[in-house]
N, C-alpha and C positions, 0 to 999 in steps of 0.2 A: 658524274663520275671523278672529273678531275678534280672539283671542288672537294670530295670524298676524300680521293688522294693525297691531295694538300693538305689535308685537316690533321689526314691519318701521322700524313710524315712531321709535323709542323711538331721541333724541339716542347718541351715544356718551358716555363723559365728556372734557371735554377735558386734556388733558396740558400741567400749569404746562413754561412755556418753560425750557428748563436754562441757568441759570445762565454768564452772558457769562464767561468768563476774564479773568482778570487781569494784568496786564504782570509778567514776568519779571523785565527790565532795564529799570528808571528811573531818569534822569539829571535833575539840576536843577540850572538855574543862580542861584546862591545869590544874590540880589539886592537892592537897598535899603538894604545897613545903614550906610551913611551918611546918607541921607535919614530917616532911621528915627531916629537921633542927633540931628540939626538939627533934628528936628519938636521933641524935649523938650530943647533948649537946649543942646546935648551936644557934643560936638568928635568926630569922625566913626571915631575908632576904638575908642569906647563900642558904637558900631552892633556892629561886627566881633565887640567881647567878646560884646556880647548875644544874636548871633547862635549863640554856640555852642551854649548849649539849643534851638534848632531844629533843629541839627544832632543834637542827642540824639534829641529827636523823632522824627525823621524815622526815624535809624535804629534804633528800635523800634519805629515802625510796620511798615516793611519784614521787618521776623524774625516780628511777629504776622500778617503777611496774604502768606506764604510769594511774597516776592519775591525773588527768589536773585540780582540783582545792582543795588548802588543807586552813582551814580556823580555825584558833586559834584564843581560846580564850583568851587576855592577859589581861587586864584590864574591869571590868562591869565598868557600871557608880553608883551601889552601892558601890563601892570600894575605892568609897572615904573618904567612912566611917570610914576605917581601921584608926588605929593610924597611926599621920602624920610623925614619921619615916619612918614606913614601904612605904606609899604613895609616898613620896621621893625617896627613893633606888627605886621603880618600875622605875621612872621617870629615872631618873639617868641610871637607867638599858637599859629603852629602847632608849633612846638617845644613848648609848656605842656600844648597838647590832644595831643601825641603824648606826653607823658609822663604826664595824669592819668587819660586814658583807654585807654592801650594794652594797660591791664589786665583791663579794663571788656571790652575788646572780644571778650579771649584766652577772661574768666569765660562768655563767652554767647556762644561758639562764631563771631565774625564775627573771619573772613579782613579784614586789611585790606593796601590795594594800590596805593601810588603810581602813575600815570600821569602824563608827561609830563618836558621836559629836567630833571633833579633835578642834572644837571652844572652848571647854574646855582645852585645854595646854595653855603650854606659848608658846610666840611670834617662840623665838625661835626655839621649836621644831615642830611645823608646819614647819615651811619652809625649815628644814632637812627631814621632809618628803614626801615634795610636790616634794623634789630635789629627792630622793630616786625614788618616784612613776614617774619621768619623765625622770628619768637615764634606769627605767625595763620598758618604758611604751609597746617596740615594741617586750620584748622577750615571747614564745610561749613554754616552756618545761614546763611549769609547771606558775600556779596564785596562788600564797602565802598570805592572805586575814589575816591582824592582826586587830582582831578585839577590838577597843581601846576604854575607855569611848564609848561603846555600848550597849542595852540592845533590848532586842526584840520587849518591845512593845515601845520604843524608834524610834525602826526600823518603827515601822508601824504606829506611827502618827506622822511620818515624813513624811512617804509617804502620808497620809492621807490628810495631810497637804497640800504637793503640787498639791493631785488632788482634792482639796476643789477652792484652785487658779485656776484652770484652769478650773474646771466650771463656779468659776465668771468672769472668762475671758471671756468666751464663746469657748474657746477653745477645750470645751470635754462637750457631752450633757450627763444631767443624766442617759441615754436608754443607754450609749452607757458603764456603765462604768460595767466590771467583771472582775475575776480574774487577768487574764493576763496582764488589762489592770495596776492592781491595782499594779503585781509582777513589773512589767518596772521603778517603783518607787519604793520599795528599797532598801538596799543597793547592795544584790545579784541579782543583775538584770542580769548584763551580762554575771551570772556563771550558769553551770547545775546545775541542781535540785539537792538539797542534799541529798546522797542519805545514806550516814551513819552517826550518830553522838558519837562520843566518847569519855566519862567521867571519868577519871584515881582519884583515892585516896579513892574511896568509896563510894562516896555519890551516891543517885538514885533519881539525878532531874537534870534538864537542868537548872536551874538557871536560866531565861528571857534571855538566849539566843537562836538567831534566830528560835523567837517563829512559824513564820509563814513559816518559810525556813521546818520547822522539819514535817509538817501534816504527809508527808508517808516516814519520813527517817526512819532508821534502828537504835536501840539505843544499845547501847552496853559499860556494866559500868564495870570498871574494878577496884579491890582494889589495882594494884601496884599506888606507889604515884608518882606524875611525874619526878620527877629526876632521876627514877629508868624505866622510859617508855622509851625503844627502839623499834629497829625494828622488832627482836625477839616477843615482846609484840604488836607489829602494826600486824604483820604477821595473831599472833593470833588472833586479833578483824577481819580482812581482810577475813578468812577462815572461821571464824562465821558466815560472814556477804552472803559468797558465798553460803552457806548450807541454807541458809533460804529463807523460799519461798513468794515475795514480790507480792500481791494480789490486792494492790489499787480498793479494793471495792469488785473484784470478787470471786466467789468460789474458792477453791483451785482444781479443777476437772476444769473449764474455765483456771484456770493457765495454768495447765497441757495440756489440748487441743490446745490452743494458741504455747505452748511452740512446740508439737510435729509436 
């Protein structure tokens, strides 16, 4: 009897909770280069050059942490309004990075994809972009998307134009238009759904970046200026993502039940 009673009241061993899944697609608004440089008494373009090291760091982190797609906001469609000298330096820097990093990306299995209206760039730069994209097209370790001359509204309008053309030719019927079809015409159609959007530099807005894709993305803002963003700060963002409850319109109780 004592034995039966003891066995009946013996607590069961608690199972360790499964580790929360990390993000598969992360996007970053790389903000704060100019302010970082000014704090050091340098011109703004000095910060843009320093920010290249942070790009290398986040690509390395993404590869090591099973992130499938990393999208970096390098140059927005609104950035043409900046001082001519700064825009010129950014274009030169983009060119230099393509030259210096292409072989490294290819060696490490990274596929480079540039999203945005590349027709706005110099013909030689466009040729170089296409060359690197072709070189890395079969790589599968990580898809690195560089958003250049990109705007979220442009992306939506561009997809709408393609859809309108398909309706006009009879390829698509109006009744067939849905979110899935629209999404297939956006710049990120081949990529996983956006899980996490990070913005550095202390601003709390998304500045016309991935507007369609942000519908259910988790947003993470940090005061860290982009040239100071490294693997440790990236890890903090990922850790924060892992403890969030992603409900997608459900209640918290429904999510818990589904996970259980």
